[in-house]
Z-matrix of the N, CA and C atoms (Angstrom, degrees):
N
C 1 1.413
C 2 1.512 1 110.80
N 3 1.318 2 116.04 1 -39.77
C 4 1.481 3 119.19 2 178.85
C 5 1.522 4 110.30 3 -63.71
N 6 1.290 5 116.92 4 -40.68
C 7 1.470 6 121.71 5 -176.95
C 8 1.568 7 106.10 6 -63.73
N 9 1.259 8 123.29 7 -41.23
C 10 1.454 9 125.66 8 176.54
C 11 1.513 10 114.23 9 -59.48
N 12 1.330 11 114.70 10 -41.67
C 13 1.499 12 119.07 11 178.35
C 14 1.528 13 112.04 12 -69.57
N 15 1.356 14 118.01 13 -39.23
C 16 1.399 15 122.55 14 177.84
C 17 1.523 16 109.50 15 -66.21
N 18 1.320 17 117.53 16 -43.93
C 19 1.506 18 121.48 17 -178.11
C 20 1.578 19 107.54 18 -67.16
N 21 1.271 20 119.88 19 -39.63
C 22 1.467 21 119.76 20 178.08
C 23 1.481 22 112.76 21 -67.79
N 24 1.298 23 117.53 22 -37.55
C 25 1.521 24 122.58 23 177.24
C 26 1.535 25 108.38 24 -64.44
N 27 1.296 26 117.59 25 -40.22
C 28 1.439 27 122.04 26 -176.76
C 29 1.567 28 109.61 27 -67.41
N 30 1.330 29 115.95 28 -42.36
C 31 1.483 30 119.77 29 179.33
C 32 1.467 31 109.44 30 -69.13
N 33 1.327 32 121.26 31 -38.03
C 34 1.463 33 122.95 32 177.70
C 35 1.526 34 110.03 33 -63.89
N 36 1.275 35 118.28 34 -43.78
C 37 1.494 36 122.76 35 179.71
C 38 1.498 37 110.75 36 -64.50
N 39 1.325 38 117.77 37 -37.93
C 40 1.490 39 123.46 38 -179.68
C 41 1.563 40 107.70 39 -64.51
N 42 1.314 41 116.87 40 -44.72
C 43 1.504 42 121.72 41 -178.17
C 44 1.485 43 112.06 42 -67.52
N 45 1.259 44 117.84 43 -36.80
C 46 1.494 45 122.87 44 -170.32
C 47 1.519 46 111.56 45 -84.55
N 48 1.396 47 115.03 46 -18.73
C 49 1.450 48 119.42 47 -176.63
C 50 1.540 49 115.13 48 -106.89
N 51 1.336 50 117.41 49 10.46
C 52 1.368 51 122.96 50 -176.74
C 53 1.530 52 110.23 51 -74.44
N 54 1.310 53 120.57 52 135.71
C 55 1.456 54 125.76 53 179.03
C 56 1.507 55 110.55 54 -70.44
N 57 1.320 56 120.22 55 147.08
C 58 1.383 57 119.17 56 175.00
C 59 1.530 58 113.60 57 -64.72
N 60 1.346 59 121.51 58 155.65
C 61 1.389 60 122.68 59 -177.56
C 62 1.546 61 110.39 60 -63.01
N 63 1.391 62 116.45 61 140.77
C 64 1.465 63 119.25 62 179.63
C 65 1.497 64 109.35 63 -89.63
N 66 1.353 65 114.60 64 138.43
C 67 1.410 66 121.21 65 174.89
C 68 1.521 67 113.16 66 75.14
N 69 1.297 68 118.95 67 18.16
C 70 1.445 69 119.00 68 178.32
C 71 1.588 70 110.05 69 -63.87
N 72 1.273 71 116.09 70 125.71
C 73 1.496 72 117.95 71 178.97
C 74 1.487 73 110.71 72 -95.13
N 75 1.395 74 116.07 73 149.14
C 76 1.412 75 120.80 74 179.06
C 77 1.574 76 107.27 75 -67.40
N 78 1.347 77 116.61 76 156.36
C 79 1.438 78 121.30 77 -178.95
C 80 1.523 79 107.58 78 -66.96
N 81 1.303 80 117.17 79 142.11
C 82 1.440 81 122.37 80 177.77
C 83 1.533 82 111.49 81 -64.61
N 84 1.253 83 117.62 82 136.99
C 85 1.503 84 122.98 83 178.73
C 86 1.495 85 106.59 84 -77.47
N 87 1.359 86 115.36 85 135.72
C 88 1.472 87 120.92 86 174.84
C 89 1.539 88 109.69 87 -100.74
N 90 1.299 89 114.38 88 142.68
C 91 1.468 90 117.94 89 178.87
C 92 1.473 91 111.78 90 -61.31
N 93 1.305 92 118.10 91 143.74
C 94 1.464 93 122.04 92 176.61
C 95 1.555 94 113.14 93 -88.12
N 96 1.422 95 114.81 94 -21.61
C 97 1.418 96 120.86 95 177.73
C 98 1.544 97 107.37 96 -136.09
N 99 1.297 98 116.21 97 129.84
C 100 1.451 99 121.01 98 178.50
C 101 1.529 100 105.84 99 -132.55
N 102 1.293 101 117.12 100 124.73
C 103 1.463 102 124.52 101 -176.08
C 104 1.535 103 104.57 102 -118.36
N 105 1.385 104 116.24 103 124.16
C 106 1.445 105 123.30 104 174.12
C 107 1.508 106 109.68 105 -125.98
N 108 1.339 107 117.02 106 -174.50
C 109 1.445 108 120.06 107 178.34
C 110 1.567 109 109.31 108 -64.54
N 111 1.266 110 118.16 109 -25.40
C 112 1.430 111 119.64 110 179.49
C 113 1.543 112 114.63 111 -84.69
N 114 1.272 113 117.33 112 2.99
C 115 1.469 114 121.03 113 177.75
C 116 1.529 115 113.73 114 116.32
N 117 1.288 116 116.11 115 -147.09
C 118 1.450 117 121.52 116 179.02
C 119 1.464 118 110.19 117 -94.25
N 120 1.328 119 117.24 118 121.23
C 121 1.457 120 118.31 119 -176.58
C 122 1.536 121 112.86 120 -59.79
N 123 1.335 122 117.66 121 136.91
C 124 1.390 123 124.05 122 -175.97
C 125 1.493 124 115.66 123 96.08
N 126 1.366 125 116.68 124 -2.96
C 127 1.484 126 121.84 125 -179.90
C 128 1.533 127 105.87 126 -124.83
N 129 1.342 128 113.44 127 125.76
C 130 1.461 129 120.31 128 -179.08
C 131 1.547 130 106.36 129 -88.95
N 132 1.296 131 117.44 130 141.48
C 133 1.456 132 120.28 131 172.00
C 134 1.472 133 111.05 132 70.90
N 135 1.349 134 113.03 133 -166.75
C 136 1.439 135 120.52 134 -179.91
C 137 1.497 136 112.43 135 -73.10
N 138 1.347 137 119.91 136 138.37
C 139 1.413 138 126.85 137 174.75
C 140 1.467 139 107.53 138 -94.08
N 141 1.393 140 117.94 139 124.81
C 142 1.481 141 121.06 140 -179.97
C 143 1.559 142 110.81 141 -61.04
N 144 1.278 143 116.06 142 144.96
C 145 1.475 144 123.93 143 177.01
C 146 1.458 145 108.52 144 -82.47
N 147 1.318 146 115.68 145 68.74
C 148 1.508 147 120.53 146 179.85
C 149 1.481 148 107.18 147 -134.37
N 150 1.361 149 119.81 148 153.08
C 151 1.404 150 122.75 149 -179.58
C 152 1.526 151 114.59 150 -56.43
N 153 1.402 152 115.22 151 -48.03
C 154 1.501 153 117.29 152 179.36
C 155 1.582 154 113.77 153 -59.49
N 156 1.340 155 116.21 154 -39.18
C 157 1.406 156 120.16 155 -179.70
C 158 1.475 157 111.81 156 -69.50
N 159 1.273 158 118.98 157 -39.18
C 160 1.475 159 121.76 158 176.41
C 161 1.450 160 112.43 159 -69.05
N 162 1.313 161 119.43 160 -38.10
C 163 1.508 162 123.35 161 175.15
C 164 1.504 163 109.99 162 -61.52
N 165 1.290 164 117.44 163 -37.90
C 166 1.531 165 119.55 164 177.34
C 167 1.503 166 109.75 165 -67.17
N 168 1.311 167 114.48 166 -44.43
C 169 1.516 168 119.58 167 -177.56
C 170 1.572 169 112.08 168 -63.35
N 171 1.320 170 113.97 169 -34.08
C 172 1.433 171 118.03 170 178.88
C 173 1.477 172 112.08 171 -114.66
N 174 1.363 173 113.61 172 55.08
C 175 1.454 174 124.01 173 -177.87
C 176 1.566 175 113.35 174 -45.27
N 177 1.342 176 113.69 175 130.00
C 178 1.491 177 119.67 176 174.66
C 179 1.575 178 111.72 177 85.48
N 180 1.345 179 115.46 178 -3.54
C 181 1.425 180 118.12 179 178.29
C 182 1.486 181 111.24 180 -105.28
N 183 1.317 182 118.33 181 158.37
C 184 1.449 183 122.66 182 175.84
C 185 1.542 184 114.31 183 -87.47
N 186 1.255 185 116.08 184 128.89
C 187 1.496 186 120.51 185 -176.67
C 188 1.513 187 108.20 186 -119.31
N 189 1.392 188 115.60 187 124.66
C 190 1.468 189 120.36 188 -177.78
C 191 1.576 190 106.94 189 -133.23
N 192 1.319 191 116.32 190 155.23
C 193 1.448 192 122.94 191 177.12
C 194 1.521 193 108.16 192 -71.07
N 195 1.305 194 116.60 193 140.75
C 196 1.500 195 121.05 194 178.28
C 197 1.505 196 108.62 195 -74.67
N 198 1.362 197 116.41 196 129.20
C 199 1.406 198 117.35 197 179.55
C 200 1.523 199 110.37 198 -80.39
N 201 1.277 200 116.82 199 149.79
C 202 1.544 201 121.79 200 173.53
C 203 1.539 202 114.29 201 54.69
N 204 1.306 203 118.85 202 29.95
C 205 1.465 204 120.42 203 -176.52
C 206 1.593 205 106.76 204 -89.02
N 207 1.374 206 115.46 205 142.61
C 208 1.480 207 123.49 206 179.27
C 209 1.599 208 104.22 207 -67.55
N 210 1.338 209 115.60 208 -39.84
C 211 1.463 210 120.41 209 -176.18
C 212 1.547 211 102.39 210 -117.64
N 213 1.336 212 118.79 211 139.99
C 214 1.437 213 119.36 212 178.82
C 215 1.530 214 111.90 213 -56.17
N 216 1.296 215 118.87 214 137.85
C 217 1.461 216 123.95 215 -177.92
C 218 1.479 217 109.73 216 -148.43
N 219 1.353 218 117.17 217 154.16
C 220 1.460 219 122.83 218 171.49
C 221 1.595 220 107.39 219 -112.90
N 222 1.290 221 115.91 220 140.99
C 223 1.443 222 121.42 221 174.34
C 224 1.456 223 107.99 222 -104.54
N 225 1.335 224 118.79 223 132.65
C 226 1.492 225 125.18 224 -178.28
C 227 1.449 226 108.68 225 -114.93
N 228 1.326 227 118.95 226 130.09
C 229 1.489 228 120.10 227 -178.52
C 230 1.570 229 105.96 228 -143.69
N 231 1.355 230 111.97 229 150.91
C 232 1.511 231 116.13 230 177.84
C 233 1.530 232 107.88 231 -68.06
N 234 1.336 233 115.42 232 157.51
C 235 1.466 234 118.20 233 179.14
C 236 1.549 235 111.32 234 -59.37
N 237 1.307 236 116.38 235 133.36
C 238 1.444 237 121.52 236 176.83
C 239 1.519 238 110.88 237 93.55
N 240 1.264 239 120.37 238 -8.45
C 241 1.467 240 123.97 239 -176.65
C 242 1.586 241 108.34 240 -92.26
N 243 1.235 242 117.65 241 149.24
C 244 1.493 243 119.84 242 174.84
C 245 1.546 244 112.34 243 -102.67
N 246 1.291 245 116.99 244 -14.59
C 247 1.494 246 119.50 245 -176.03
C 248 1.524 247 105.99 246 -112.48
N 249 1.363 248 111.14 247 145.65
C 250 1.460 249 118.36 248 -179.13
C 251 1.595 250 110.28 249 -73.52
N 252 1.374 251 111.81 250 145.00
C 253 1.484 252 117.44 251 176.28
C 254 1.534 253 105.33 252 -107.49
N 255 1.316 254 120.97 253 -17.48
C 256 1.475 255 125.92 254 179.98
C 257 1.511 256 109.49 255 -135.61
N 258 1.305 257 116.77 256 142.38
C 259 1.488 258 123.47 257 171.79
C 260 1.537 259 106.27 258 -120.38
N 261 1.331 260 114.36 259 120.60
C 262 1.486 261 118.04 260 178.07
C 263 1.481 262 112.80 261 -109.15
N 264 1.354 263 116.07 262 122.57
C 265 1.488 264 119.99 263 -174.67
C 266 1.517 265 107.73 264 -117.61
N 267 1.323 266 119.52 265 155.73
C 268 1.530 267 124.13 266 -179.03
C 269 1.469 268 108.15 267 -78.49
N 270 1.422 269 110.84 268 165.90
C 271 1.435 270 117.88 269 166.68
C 272 1.528 271 110.39 270 -77.58
N 273 1.320 272 116.36 271 -172.90
C 274 1.446 273 119.29 272 -175.71
C 275 1.591 274 113.09 273 -67.26
N 276 1.333 275 117.39 274 -19.79
C 277 1.456 276 118.89 275 177.49
C 278 1.522 277 110.79 276 -89.20
N 279 1.322 278 116.62 277 -14.36
C 280 1.435 279 123.34 278 -177.58
C 281 1.559 280 112.10 279 70.71
N 282 1.335 281 115.51 280 14.33
C 283 1.421 282 122.17 281 -177.52
C 284 1.555 283 110.35 282 -95.45
N 285 1.275 284 119.38 283 -29.28
C 286 1.476 285 122.05 284 -176.97
C 287 1.536 286 108.90 285 -134.18
N 288 1.347 287 110.31 286 169.57
C 289 1.503 288 113.91 287 176.35
C 290 1.497 289 109.20 288 -69.50
N 291 1.322 290 113.87 289 130.63
C 292 1.504 291 119.71 290 178.73
C 293 1.504 292 110.23 291 -100.24
N 294 1.317 293 120.06 292 -41.74
C 295 1.442 294 121.82 293 -178.28
C 296 1.511 295 110.82 294 -149.37
N 297 1.301 296 116.00 295 146.64
C 298 1.491 297 124.25 296 173.20
C 299 1.522 298 106.49 297 -124.16
N 300 1.305 299 113.92 298 126.29
C 301 1.460 300 121.38 299 176.92
C 302 1.475 301 108.12 300 -119.10
N 303 1.402 302 117.01 301 142.24
C 304 1.385 303 124.13 302 174.94
C 305 1.557 304 107.68 303 -100.98
N 306 1.324 305 114.10 304 138.79
C 307 1.461 306 119.11 305 176.94
C 308 1.525 307 105.75 306 -114.25
N 309 1.354 308 114.06 307 128.97
C 310 1.481 309 119.30 308 -176.87
C 311 1.543 310 106.79 309 -73.85
N 312 1.330 311 117.71 310 121.96
C 313 1.462 312 117.41 311 179.45
C 314 1.489 313 113.08 312 -60.41
N 315 1.342 314 117.47 313 129.70
C 316 1.440 315 122.19 314 178.90
C 317 1.495 316 111.92 315 98.31
N 318 1.387 317 117.71 316 -20.01
C 319 1.436 318 121.45 317 -179.47
C 320 1.552 319 108.07 318 -82.75
N 321 1.292 320 117.44 319 177.41
C 322 1.464 321 122.13 320 176.28
C 323 1.547 322 108.38 321 -60.73
N 324 1.355 323 115.82 322 143.82
C 325 1.449 324 121.70 323 -179.86
C 326 1.519 325 111.76 324 -59.55
N 327 1.280 326 116.78 325 -23.55
C 328 1.496 327 121.90 326 -176.20
C 329 1.511 328 112.12 327 -86.28
N 330 1.329 329 117.85 328 -7.48
C 331 1.479 330 122.72 329 -177.06
C 332 1.602 331 106.83 330 -87.17
N 333 1.304 332 114.31 331 97.74
C 334 1.464 333 120.89 332 178.68
C 335 1.544 334 110.73 333 -118.16
N 336 1.274 335 113.28 334 146.63
C 337 1.474 336 120.97 335 179.29
C 338 1.486 337 109.30 336 -118.57
N 339 1.349 338 115.26 337 130.37
C 340 1.488 339 123.50 338 178.93
C 341 1.472 340 110.63 339 -122.28
N 342 1.277 341 120.11 340 134.86
C 343 1.504 342 125.89 341 177.85
C 344 1.547 343 107.43 342 -62.22
N 345 1.299 344 116.02 343 131.21
C 346 1.463 345 123.10 344 177.55
C 347 1.553 346 113.45 345 80.69
N 348 1.348 347 115.42 346 -2.11
C 349 1.506 348 121.31 347 -176.04
C 350 1.537 349 109.81 348 -118.83
N 351 1.320 350 116.52 349 -54.27
C 352 1.438 351 122.07 350 -177.76
C 353 1.498 352 115.15 351 -72.14
N 354 1.365 353 114.76 352 144.74
C 355 1.466 354 122.67 353 -179.75
C 356 1.465 355 111.13 354 -104.49
N 357 1.336 356 116.64 355 161.74
C 358 1.511 357 122.09 356 177.73
C 359 1.489 358 111.35 357 -63.37
N 360 1.335 359 117.97 358 -31.38
C 361 1.491 360 119.39 359 -178.38
C 362 1.535 361 111.56 360 -64.80
N 363 1.362 362 117.76 361 -21.73
C 364 1.419 363 121.09 362 179.35
C 365 1.544 364 114.41 363 -66.89
N 366 1.420 365 113.62 364 -16.85
C 367 1.468 366 118.14 365 -178.85
C 368 1.519 367 110.77 366 -84.38
N 369 1.298 368 118.86 367 -15.16
C 370 1.514 369 119.10 368 -171.21
C 371 1.556 370 114.78 369 -64.89
N 372 1.344 371 115.54 370 -30.80
C 373 1.380 372 118.84 371 -177.92
C 374 1.498 373 117.12 372 -87.63
N 375 1.404 374 114.32 373 8.25
C 376 1.479 375 118.31 374 -173.68
C 377 1.527 376 107.88 375 -117.48
N 378 1.322 377 118.05 376 103.71
C 379 1.466 378 121.20 377 -177.18
C 380 1.487 379 113.73 378 -69.56
N 381 1.384 380 117.90 379 -15.24
C 382 1.481 381 119.84 380 -179.66
C 383 1.524 382 111.05 381 -75.13
N 384 1.312 383 119.39 382 -12.44
C 385 1.501 384 126.34 383 177.72
C 386 1.465 385 110.98 384 -91.79
N 387 1.343 386 113.15 385 126.14
C 388 1.496 387 120.79 386 172.08
C 389 1.527 388 106.01 387 -101.59
N 390 1.329 389 119.12 388 114.63
C 391 1.415 390 120.76 389 -174.02
C 392 1.555 391 108.43 390 -112.63
N 393 1.304 392 114.86 391 142.38
C 394 1.435 393 121.39 392 179.40
C 395 1.515 394 110.55 393 -140.46
N 396 1.290 395 118.93 394 155.59
C 397 1.474 396 121.73 395 172.84
C 398 1.589 397 108.20 396 -95.07
N 399 1.295 398 112.79 397 124.65
C 400 1.502 399 116.36 398 178.65
C 401 1.484 400 111.69 399 -56.89
N 402 1.358 401 115.53 400 145.40
C 403 1.485 402 119.46 401 178.70
C 404 1.529 403 111.69 402 -60.83
N 405 1.340 404 113.09 403 132.66
C 406 1.418 405 119.14 404 -179.74
C 407 1.470 406 115.34 405 79.19
N 408 1.335 407 117.34 406 0.67
C 409 1.492 408 120.83 407 176.87
C 410 1.448 409 114.56 408 -77.71
N 411 1.368 410 118.66 409 147.74
C 412 1.422 411 121.74 410 179.61
C 413 1.538 412 108.64 411 -131.69
N 414 1.287 413 118.53 412 174.15
C 415 1.462 414 126.17 413 171.89
C 416 1.516 415 112.16 414 53.04
N 417 1.354 416 122.62 415 40.17
C 418 1.388 417 124.98 416 164.25
C 419 1.521 418 113.99 417 93.65
N 420 1.341 419 124.67 418 8.46
C 421 1.407 420 122.11 419 174.22
C 422 1.518 421 110.11 420 -55.34
N 423 1.326 422 116.91 421 147.27
C 424 1.441 423 119.27 422 -175.91
C 425 1.525 424 108.91 423 -156.14
N 426 1.325 425 117.85 424 142.58
C 427 1.428 426 123.24 425 176.72
C 428 1.561 427 107.08 426 -128.88
N 429 1.414 428 114.49 427 124.97
C 430 1.389 429 119.42 428 -177.73
C 431 1.559 430 108.40 429 -119.92
N 432 1.294 431 117.12 430 141.51
C 433 1.438 432 123.05 431 -178.92
C 434 1.571 433 113.33 432 -128.47
N 435 1.294 434 118.08 433 143.02
C 436 1.441 435 122.88 434 169.12
C 437 1.503 436 103.51 435 -123.51
N 438 1.326 437 114.99 436 119.99
C 439 1.455 438 122.30 437 -177.90
C 440 1.494 439 108.91 438 -108.41
N 441 1.333 440 117.30 439 134.63
C 442 1.437 441 125.68 440 176.63
C 443 1.557 442 107.10 441 -140.89
N 444 1.275 443 115.73 442 176.92
C 445 1.446 444 121.18 443 178.98
C 446 1.483 445 111.03 444 -66.15
N 447 1.367 446 119.16 445 -28.67
C 448 1.446 447 127.11 446 -177.19
C 449 1.552 448 111.68 447 -84.48
N 450 1.311 449 119.29 448 1.60
C 451 1.441 450 123.34 449 176.69
C 452 1.538 451 113.41 450 132.37
N 453 1.355 452 117.59 451 -164.81
C 454 1.410 453 127.25 452 -176.32
C 455 1.536 454 109.46 453 -125.79
N 456 1.288 455 111.38 454 128.82
C 457 1.524 456 118.77 455 176.18
C 458 1.500 457 105.57 456 -108.57
N 459 1.384 458 117.48 457 120.12
C 460 1.414 459 125.19 458 -173.59
C 461 1.493 460 110.72 459 -117.36
N 462 1.423 461 117.46 460 129.22
C 463 1.389 462 124.48 461 177.54
C 464 1.494 463 108.91 462 -113.34
N 465 1.344 464 117.39 463 127.69
C 466 1.490 465 120.91 464 -175.68
C 467 1.558 466 104.35 465 -116.10
N 468 1.319 467 116.66 466 123.56
C 469 1.422 468 123.27 467 178.08
C 470 1.519 469 108.03 468 -108.25
N 471 1.326 470 118.84 469 124.52
C 472 1.403 471 124.32 470 -176.21
C 473 1.519 472 108.63 471 -75.76
N 474 1.388 473 115.57 472 150.75
C 475 1.404 474 120.94 473 177.29
C 476 1.533 475 113.33 474 -65.68
N 477 1.253 476 115.09 475 149.22
C 478 1.469 477 117.36 476 179.48
C 479 1.481 478 109.80 477 176.98
N 480 1.307 479 115.88 478 163.90
C 481 1.444 480 117.89 479 176.72
C 482 1.512 481 111.84 480 -71.32
N 483 1.293 482 116.75 481 145.54
C 484 1.405 483 121.10 482 -177.90
C 485 1.527 484 113.27 483 78.65
N 486 1.318 485 117.07 484 -139.38
C 487 1.488 486 121.49 485 -174.61
C 488 1.582 487 106.39 486 -93.73
N 489 1.397 488 115.62 487 116.48
C 490 1.472 489 116.90 488 -177.70
C 491 1.545 490 114.79 489 -58.63
N 492 1.332 491 117.89 490 147.24
C 493 1.421 492 120.17 491 -178.09
C 494 1.514 493 107.08 492 -103.37
N 495 1.286 494 118.35 493 148.62
C 496 1.492 495 126.81 494 -178.00
C 497 1.534 496 106.10 495 -64.41
N 498 1.334 497 113.09 496 122.17
C 499 1.506 498 123.36 497 -177.94
C 500 1.482 499 112.64 498 -100.67
N 501 1.330 500 120.12 499 -32.86
C 502 1.503 501 121.55 500 -172.37
C 503 1.551 502 107.63 501 -159.37
N 504 1.339 503 114.72 502 144.09
C 505 1.430 504 122.56 503 173.08
C 506 1.489 505 105.80 504 -123.36
N 507 1.299 506 118.94 505 133.34
C 508 1.490 507 124.17 506 -176.90
C 509 1.565 508 107.76 507 -134.95
N 510 1.360 509 111.60 508 137.53
C 511 1.517 510 118.15 509 175.92
C 512 1.510 511 104.10 510 -117.79
N 513 1.333 512 111.93 511 127.78
C 514 1.494 513 118.69 512 175.15
C 515 1.517 514 108.89 513 -120.24
N 516 1.344 515 116.57 514 123.07
C 517 1.467 516 118.59 515 -178.68
C 518 1.508 517 110.02 516 -72.39
N 519 1.344 518 115.46 517 164.26
C 520 1.475 519 119.34 518 -178.34
C 521 1.549 520 109.65 519 -68.92
N 522 1.333 521 117.04 520 162.72
C 523 1.494 522 120.95 521 -177.05
C 524 1.517 523 106.71 522 -64.10
């Protein structure tokens, strides 16, 4: 009986006095919104051009109707922000989402980026974007980020001959 008590006390002491792991890194943050040529990640097929559908697609963000727009549009912004980070426009039937453009916070309101349309050269005139070449990338691959208190907006340009085309837009909220 005494041996069991001594062994239990030794195990308890060993567990409680163990040092925390050295160099433990925080878990990587995953984007809450990812836009590719196929649409909004996590949504199959066409997303209806309605307020509830766009609010679901941009979970946790504020969605408002664009004032004074020639074509109906929704502006999407992170909580607490006054400027839109995304502009959602309908397709030609106005029944589904036709295009999603990202607006770099702090840049001109007319500077919009669309997957499959915008080129890497469009980033050169925007000082708010920090662009880097991914390690091991060749042929013009580029990643540009705009960081603000409301999160990070990341533009990924795929490698290719000539001027790389925007392949993906991702929004990651703050920790």
